[in-house]
C-alpha positions in Angstrom: 96.2 137.5 119.9 92.6 137.3 118.6 91.5 134.5 116.3 91.1 137.1 113.5 94.7 138.3 114.0 96.0 134.8 113.9 94.2 134.1 110.6 95.6 137.3 109.1 99.1 136.1 109.7 98.4 133.2 107.3 96.8 135.5 104.7 98.0 137.1 101.5 99.8 140.0 103.3 101.1 138.0 106.3 104.7 137.0 107.2 104.3 133.6 105.7 103.3 134.9 102.2 106.2 137.4 102.4 108.9 135.2 103.7 108.2 131.4 103.2 109.1 130.1 99.7 106.2 128.3 98.1 103.6 129.4 100.7 100.0 129.8 99.3 97.3 131.5 101.4 94.4 129.2 101.8 91.0 130.2 103.2 90.5 126.8 104.8 93.9 127.1 106.6 92.9 130.5 108.0 89.5 129.1 109.2 91.2 126.3 111.0 93.7 128.6 112.6 90.8 130.7 113.9 89.0 127.7 115.3 92.2 126.4 117.0 92.9 129.9 118.5 89.3 130.1 119.9 89.5 126.5 121.3 92.8 127.2 123.1 91.5 130.5 124.5 88.3 129.0 125.7 89.7 125.6 126.7 87.1 123.8 124.5 87.2 120.5 122.6 87.5 120.9 118.8 87.3 118.1 116.2 88.6 119.4 112.8 88.9 117.4 109.6 91.4 119.2 107.5 91.6 117.9 103.9 94.9 117.2 102.2 96.7 120.4 101.3 95.1 122.7 103.8 98.4 123.0 105.8 96.9 121.9 109.1 100.3 121.9 110.8 100.8 125.6 110.3 97.1 126.1 111.1 97.6 124.8 114.7 101.2 125.8 115.3 100.6 129.5 114.6 97.8 129.9 117.2 99.5 127.5 119.6 102.9 129.4 119.6 101.1 132.8 119.9 98.7 131.8 122.6 101.0 132.3 125.6 99.8 128.9 126.9 101.7 125.7 127.4 100.8 123.3 124.6 101.3 119.6 124.0 101.3 118.4 120.3 100.8 114.7 119.8 101.6 113.2 116.3 100.9 109.8 114.8 104.5 108.8 114.3 108.1 109.6 115.3 108.7 110.6 111.6 106.0 113.3 112.0 107.7 114.4 115.2 111.0 114.8 113.4 109.2 116.7 110.5 107.6 119.1 112.9 110.9 119.6 114.9 113.2 119.9 111.9 111.0 121.7 109.3 107.6 123.1 110.4 108.5 124.6 113.8 111.6 126.4 112.6 109.7 127.9 109.7 106.8 129.0 111.8 109.0 130.4 114.6 111.2 132.3 112.1 108.1 133.8 110.3 106.5 134.9 113.6 109.6 135.8 115.5 108.1 133.7 118.3 110.5 133.1 121.2 108.6 130.1 122.6 110.8 127.2 123.8 110.0 123.8 122.2 111.0 120.3 123.3 110.5 117.1 121.3 110.0 114.1 123.6 110.0 110.5 122.3 109.6 107.1 123.9 112.7 105.8 125.8 113.4 103.2 123.0 114.5 106.1 120.8 117.3 107.2 123.0 120.7 105.5 123.6 120.8 103.9 127.0 124.3 104.6 128.2 124.2 101.6 130.7 123.0 99.0 128.2 125.3 100.4 125.5 128.4 100.1 127.7 127.3 96.6 128.8 126.8 95.5 125.2 130.2 96.9 124.1 131.8 94.6 126.7 129.6 91.5 126.5 127.4 91.7 123.4 127.6 89.4 120.4 126.9 90.7 116.9 125.1 88.2 114.7 125.4 90.1 111.4 128.2 91.9 109.6 126.0 95.0 109.2 125.5 95.3 112.9 129.3 95.8 113.3 129.1 98.9 111.1 126.0 100.1 112.9 127.7 99.7 116.3 130.7 101.6 115.0 128.5 104.4 113.8 126.9 104.7 117.2 130.3 104.7 118.8 131.5 107.5 116.6 128.3 109.6 117.1 128.2 109.3 120.9 130.8 111.9 121.8 129.0 114.6 119.7 125.4 114.1 120.6 123.6 116.2 123.1 120.1 114.5 122.8 121.0 110.8 122.5 118.3 110.4 119.9 119.3 107.5 117.7 117.5 109.0 114.8 120.6 111.1 114.4 122.6 108.0 113.4 121.9 107.8 109.7 123.7 104.4 109.4 121.4 102.8 111.9 118.4 101.1 110.3 114.9 101.7 111.7 114.5 97.9 112.2 118.1 97.2 113.3 118.4 94.2 115.7 120.9 96.3 117.5 118.3 98.8 118.8 116.7 96.8 121.6 120.2 95.9 122.9 121.4 99.5 123.3 118.1 101.2 124.4 116.0 100.7 127.4 112.3 99.9 127.8 109.9 100.5 130.7 110.6 96.8 131.6 114.4 96.9 131.8 115.1 100.5 132.8 116.9 100.6 136.2 115.7 104.2 136.9 117.4 106.0 139.7 119.3 102.8 140.5 121.2 103.0 137.2 124.9 103.9 137.5 124.5 106.3 134.5 121.3 108.0 135.8 122.9 111.4 136.1 123.8 111.3 132.4 120.7 109.6 131.1 119.4 111.0 127.8 115.8 110.1 128.6 115.9 111.9 131.9 117.4 115.0 130.2 114.8 115.0 127.5 112.0 114.8 130.1 113.4 117.6 132.2 113.6 119.8 129.1 110.0 118.9 128.3 108.9 120.0 131.7 110.4 123.4 131.1 109.2 124.0 127.5 106.4 126.1 126.3 105.5 123.5 123.6 106.2 119.8 123.8 105.9 117.5 120.7 105.2 113.8 121.5 103.6 110.9 119.6 100.4 109.1 120.4 102.1 106.2 122.1 103.7 108.6 124.6 100.5 110.5 125.2 98.6 107.3 125.9 101.5 105.9 128.1 101.2 109.1 130.2 97.4 108.6 130.6 97.9 105.0 131.7 100.7 105.9 134.2 98.5 108.6 135.7 95.6 106.2 136.0 97.8 103.7 137.8 99.1 106.3 140.2 102.7 106.3 139.0 103.0 110.0 138.3 103.4 111.4 134.8 105.7 111.4 131.8 104.4 114.7 130.4 104.0 118.1 131.8 100.7 119.7 132.7 99.6 121.9 129.8 96.8 124.3 128.8 96.1 122.7 125.4 96.5 119.3 123.8 96.6 119.2 120.0 96.3 115.6 118.5 97.4 115.4 114.9 96.6 112.3 112.8 93.9 111.9 115.4 92.1 109.1 113.3 94.7 106.7 114.7 93.9 107.4 118.4 90.8 105.2 119.0 92.5 102.0 118.0 95.7 102.9 119.9 93.7 103.8 123.0 92.1 100.4 123.0 95.6 98.8 122.7 97.0 100.9 125.6 94.0 100.4 127.8 94.3 96.7 127.5 96.9 94.2 128.7 99.2 92.0 126.7 101.7 89.2 127.4 104.3 88.9 124.6 106.8 86.0 124.6 109.5 88.5 123.6 109.1 90.2 127.0 109.9 86.9 128.7 112.8 86.2 126.3 114.3 89.6 127.0 113.8 89.1 130.8 116.0 85.9 130.5 118.6 87.8 128.5 118.7 90.6 131.0 118.9 88.4 134.0 122.0 86.8 132.5 123.6 90.1 131.6 122.6 92.2 134.6 123.3 89.7 137.4 126.8 88.5 137.8 127.1 84.7 138.1 123.5 84.2 137.0 124.5 81.4 134.6 126.3 79.4 137.4 124.1 80.3 140.4 121.8 77.2 140.8 119.1 79.4 142.3 118.9 81.3 139.0 120.2 78.8 136.5 117.4 76.3 137.1 114.4 78.7 136.6 116.2 80.3 133.6 116.8 76.9 132.1 113.1 76.0 132.6 111.7 79.3 131.2 113.1 79.0 127.7 111.6 75.5 126.9 108.3 76.7 128.6 108.1 79.5 126.1 108.7 77.1 123.2 106.0 74.7 124.5 103.5 77.5 124.7 104.3 78.6 121.2 103.8 75.1 119.8 100.6 74.6 121.8 99.1 77.7 120.1 99.5 76.1 116.7 102.3 75.9 114.1 100.9 78.5 111.7 101.0 82.3 112.0 97.5 83.5 113.0 95.4 86.1 114.8 92.3 84.6 116.5 89.9 84.9 119.4 91.1 83.2 122.6 88.0 81.1 122.8 89.3 79.3 119.7 92.1 77.7 121.8 91.8 78.8 125.4 89.7 75.9 126.5 92.1 73.3 125.0 93.8 71.2 127.6 97.2 71.3 125.8 97.1 75.1 125.7 96.1 75.4 129.4 98.8 72.9 130.4 101.5 74.8 128.4 100.6 78.2 129.8 100.4 76.8 133.4 104.0 75.4 132.8 105.0 78.9 131.6 103.4 80.5 134.6 105.2 78.0 136.9 108.6 78.8 135.3 108.0 82.6 135.6 107.0 82.1 139.3 110.2 80.1 139.9 112.3 82.9 138.5 110.4 85.4 140.5 111.0 83.5 143.7 114.7 83.3 143.0 115.0 87.0 142.3 113.0 87.9 145.4 115.3 85.8 147.5 118.2 88.1 146.6 116.6 90.9 148.7 115.8 94.5 148.2 119.4 95.6 148.5 120.3 94.2 145.1 119.2 97.0 142.7 119.3 95.1 139.4 117.6 92.0 141.0 114.8 94.2 142.3 114.1 95.7 138.9 114.1 92.2 137.3 111.8 91.0 140.1 109.3 93.8 139.3 109.4 92.7 135.7 108.8 89.1 136.6 105.8 90.1 138.8 104.3 92.0 135.9 104.6 89.1 133.6 103.0 86.7 136.1 100.1 89.1 136.6 99.6 89.7 132.9 99.5 86.0 132.0 97.0 85.2 134.7 93.8 86.2 132.8 94.6 83.6 130.1 94.7 80.7 132.6 91.0 80.9 133.3 88.0 80.0 131.1 86.0 82.8 132.6 85.2 85.7 130.3 86.8 89.0 131.1 84.1 91.7 131.4 84.1 94.3 128.6 87.2 92.9 127.1 88.0 90.5 124.3 90.8 88.1 124.7 92.7 87.1 121.6 96.1 85.9 120.5 98.7 86.3 117.8 101.3 83.8 116.7 104.5 84.6 114.8 107.2 82.6 113.4 109.2 82.4 116.6 106.9 83.9 119.2 103.4 84.8 120.4 101.3 87.4 122.1 98.2 87.2 124.2 95.9 90.3 124.5 92.9 91.4 126.5 91.6 94.5 124.7 88.7 96.7 125.9 85.7 96.6 123.6 85.2 100.3 124.1 87.9 102.7 125.4 85.6 105.7 125.2 84.8 106.0 129.0 88.4 105.9 130.0 89.5 108.4 127.4 86.6 110.7 128.2 87.6 110.7 131.9 91.1 111.9 130.9 89.8 114.7 128.8 87.5 115.8 131.6 90.3 115.5 134.2 92.6 117.9 132.3 91.4 121.5 132.4 92.8 122.1 128.9 91.7 122.6 125.4 91.7 119.4 123.4 92.0 119.7 119.6 91.8 116.6 117.4 92.7 117.0 113.7 93.3 114.7 110.7 92.4 114.5 107.0 90.1 111.6 107.8 87.7 112.0 110.8 84.3 112.3 109.2 82.1 110.2 106.9 80.7 113.0 104.8 80.0 115.6 107.4 79.3 113.1 110.1 81.9 112.9 112.9 79.8 110.6 115.1 82.0 107.5 114.6 85.2 109.2 115.7 83.5 111.2 118.5 81.7 108.2 119.9 84.8 106.0 120.0 86.7 108.6 122.1 83.7 109.5 124.2 83.9 113.2 123.4 81.0 115.2 124.8 79.5 117.5 122.2 82.8 118.9 120.8 82.8 121.7 118.2 83.1 120.0 114.8 84.4 121.5 111.6 85.1 119.9 108.2 87.4 121.7 105.8 87.8 120.3 102.3 91.0 120.1 100.4 92.0 123.1 98.3 93.3 120.9 95.5 91.5 120.9 92.2 90.5 117.3 92.0 87.9 117.8 89.3 90.6 119.0 87.0 93.7 117.1 88.1 92.3 113.7 89.0 90.1 111.0 87.4 88.3 108.2 89.2 88.1 104.9 87.2 85.6 102.2 88.3 86.5 99.4 85.9 83.6 97.6 84.2 83.2 93.9 84.3 84.9 93.2 87.6 83.7 90.1 89.4 82.7 90.3 93.1 85.7 90.4 95.4 84.9 86.9 96.8 85.0 85.4 93.3 88.0 83.1 92.8 88.9 84.9 89.6 88.9 88.4 91.2 92.7 88.6 91.6 93.3 87.7 87.9 90.7 90.2 86.8 92.3 92.9 88.9 95.7 92.2 87.3 94.1 92.3 83.8 92.5 95.7 84.6 95.7 97.1 86.2 98.3 96.1 83.6 97.3 98.5 80.7 97.1 101.4 83.2 100.5 100.6 84.7 101.9 100.6 81.2 100.2 103.8 80.3 101.4 105.6 83.4 105.0 104.3 82.8 105.0 102.8 86.3 104.8 105.6 88.8 102.0 103.8 90.6 100.9 102.5 94.0 98.8 99.4 94.0 97.2 99.1 97.5 95.7 95.9 98.8 93.6 94.9 101.8 95.4 91.6 102.4 98.9 90.2 102.1 97.5 87.2 100.3 96.1 89.4 97.5 99.4 91.4 97.4 101.4 88.2 96.9 99.2 86.9 94.1 99.4 90.2 92.3 103.2 90.3 92.7 103.5 87.0 91.0 101.3 88.1 88.0 103.0 91.5 87.6 106.6 90.3 88.0 108.2 90.8 84.6 104.9 92.0 83.0 106.1 95.6 82.8 109.6 97.1 82.2 109.3 99.1 85.4 110.8 98.3 88.8 108.4 96.3 91.0 108.7 97.1 94.7 106.9 94.7 97.0 106.2 95.3 100.7 108.3 93.0 102.8 111.3 92.9 100.5 112.9 95.7 102.5 112.0 98.1 105.3 109.1 100.5 104.5 111.2 103.7 104.6 113.7 102.1 102.1 110.9 101.0 99.8 109.5 104.6 99.6 113.0 106.0 99.1 113.6 103.5 96.2 110.2 104.4 94.7 111.0 108.2 94.7 114.5 107.6 93.4 113.4 105.3 90.5 110.8 107.7 89.1 109.0 104.9 87.3 108.5 102.2 89.9 105.4 100.2 90.8 104.9 99.7 94.6 102.7 97.0 96.0 101.6 97.6 99.6 99.0 96.8 102.2 97.7 98.7 105.3 100.9 100.5 106.3 101.1 102.1 102.8 97.5 103.4 102.9 98.6 106.4 105.1 101.6 108.4 106.1 103.3 108.1 102.6 103.8 111.5 100.9 105.1 111.3 97.3 104.7 114.6 95.5 105.1 115.2 91.7 105.2 112.9 88.7 106.8 110.0 90.5 103.2 109.0 91.6 100.5 109.4 88.9 98.4 106.3 89.5 96.8 104.7 92.6 95.0 101.4 92.3 93.0 100.0 95.2 92.0 96.4 95.0 88.8 96.4 97.2 86.9 98.3 99.8 88.9 98.1 103.1 86.3 96.5 105.3 87.9 95.0 108.4 87.8 91.3 108.4 84.8 90.0 110.4 87.1 87.2 111.4 89.4 89.6 113.2 88.9 88.9 116.9 88.5 92.5 118.1 86.2 93.4 115.2 84.1 90.3 115.7 83.7 91.0 119.4 82.7 94.6 118.8 80.2 93.5 116.2 78.8 91.0 118.7 78.6 93.6 121.4 76.7 96.1 119.2 74.2 93.4 118.2 73.6 92.6 121.8 72.8 96.2 122.4 70.3 96.2 119.5 72.5 98.5 117.4 73.6 98.2 113.8 77.2 97.0 113.6 77.5 97.5 109.9 76.3 101.1 109.9 77.9 102.2 113.2 81.2 100.3 113.0 82.1 98.5 109.8 81.0 101.0 107.2 82.5 104.2 108.8 85.8 102.4 109.5 86.0 101.3 105.9 85.1 104.8 104.6 87.8 106.4 106.7 90.4 103.8 105.6 89.5 104.3 102.0 89.9 108.1 102.3 93.4 107.5 103.7 94.3 105.3 100.7 92.8 107.8 98.2 94.8 110.6 99.8 98.1 109.1 98.5 97.4 110.3 94.9 97.2 114.2 95.0 99.8 115.6 97.4 100.4 119.0 95.9 98.6 121.7 93.9 100.2 120.6 90.6 99.9 116.9 91.1 97.7 115.0 88.7 96.7 111.3 88.2 94.2 108.5 88.1 92.6 106.7 91.0 91.3 103.2 90.3 88.8 101.6 92.7 88.4 98.0 91.4 85.6 96.9 93.8 82.3 96.5 91.9 80.3 97.0 95.1 80.8 100.7 94.7 78.1 100.4 92.0 76.2 97.3 92.9 75.6 98.0 96.6 73.7 100.8 98.2 76.5 101.6 100.6 78.7 102.3 97.6 77.2 105.8 97.4 78.4 106.5 101.0 82.0 105.7 99.9 81.8 107.8 96.7 80.2 110.8 98.5 83.1 110.8 101.1 85.8 111.1 98.4 87.1 114.4 96.9 85.0 115.6 93.9 86.5 113.8 91.0 85.1 113.0 87.6 84.1 109.4 87.4 84.4 107.0 84.4 84.0 103.3 83.8 86.1 103.5 80.6 89.7 102.3 80.9 90.6 104.0 77.6 89.5 107.3 79.0 91.7 106.8 82.0 94.6 106.0 79.8 94.0 109.0 77.6 93.8 111.2 80.8 97.2 109.9 81.9 98.7 110.6 78.5 97.1 114.1 78.2 97.8 115.3 81.8 101.4 113.9 81.9 102.4 114.6 78.4 103.5 111.0 77.8 102.9 109.2 74.5 100.2 106.5 74.4 101.3 103.0 75.3 99.3 100.0 74.0 99.2 97.0 76.2 
């Protein structure tokens, strides 16, 4: 179909207006559908910012399904994959009568591993009472499932400790050597994807496929005519992560566990028992050598310390000892061969951290957790590698998100992915922000580095939280600021206070929606991907402008590299990143045509610094006030609630 015909389908007289309850024709949605149709037909690269409420999912699914081409859709999260599979795609296919076959493909950790599940049922130990119920739910579900997707098991928590025990990873999958290979849910899902007209994946799987192809290990995903990347703003940072290398202590811990469970007699075989016994204390020594506190720092902060080098050399020796013992069992031992390959990979990954020499074009850094650590070598600029993949695939590439441009400038996003002169289009939200939203910039706030800033923020927030009767998100740029605010607000209002970290993220959001008058305090993970429509959310307070910490090792290295090239790190990196992050946070407030509310940006730099104008210009067109009483009156008038005096 032509681009004009595709757009007409989303118009006032099209099948969606006639048959989809609640559908509203939107000019911006039709413009996006035309652009996507043209890009697919001409195999072009398109970058499209689609403001909140445009309906970008329909705008790309309609031309994709009608194109007659094979299309890959990549989303930011598994949750979005499920939403497309369960809601958006059925709606679009029913409206169009499109016969296209669709497959949803997730990473292997989402599917039950029949081998590991059977093994765990016999040998596994459950540490918590809740895990007994979860395992029973999996056992009851297994005979009826055709996909093996554990998202179908409602009783299984997203962060359940049971999951890594009954799923496989790239490290521990036995592949064709597995005794259940013919029944494998992952294999079945990949075969279905190879045959489908449209495949829906997430960014992790898309990037895993790119890395596998680069390394000559074939492909996870089918060849397609078009790649549509939704929530594309996440892709540059994820690409840097995937194109780097990491050594995580949990990988070595799981290797030990799997050697003991996969190899009969491993605990009593001296050839294996000795290196296994040496590896666990070596991991503990390495964790202690990196410091007792939890931190995230550049490798040069510790990498040249003798104690750290000694501990990592001891860890490398322990891994090498295990590798030698596994290799001695010979190629005929399938499980031992798979474990040997994992050991070789860990030895190779750890090697760059045993030298003081700098790694070209990469920044080495480390993270320490309560019971583990991770070492990373991250590329400073993944653009060249990603551009090579775009150029290597003779396909259309379409990147879309609500936050790709700073004003009308896409250069930050385009440069980070190395895209070569793509078509660019920015489509504003159709929501009436001028009528339905008010932006408050509180007067008298100290600078964010002032010791009294947190207390001032709490004083400014409390009357608004009372006026809105809860129903608020308070978003922070750091866990420290969140913790301080939680202490002040606890008991200060009659409304439920939900604090990030008290329960899993999905459960917090569910509790917030169910309560109807709650106050949710959150950091980075709540700035995006949270969709609360209606009066349950009428107030969003943001503590400060979300500049990345210059102490972050990756950010610091990128700043240093830009300075060395004679470029402006603030204007080309720090400012655009912060603007795009702020746009994500602001986007939590208005999620539907009838939503209304107040946005509060507490950071005084919006008025006192020249770059404040860049932030404000990038936001939807809202009326701005510095008068808190006006904001309280707006909440009362727009929501119909009586005035509450703090």
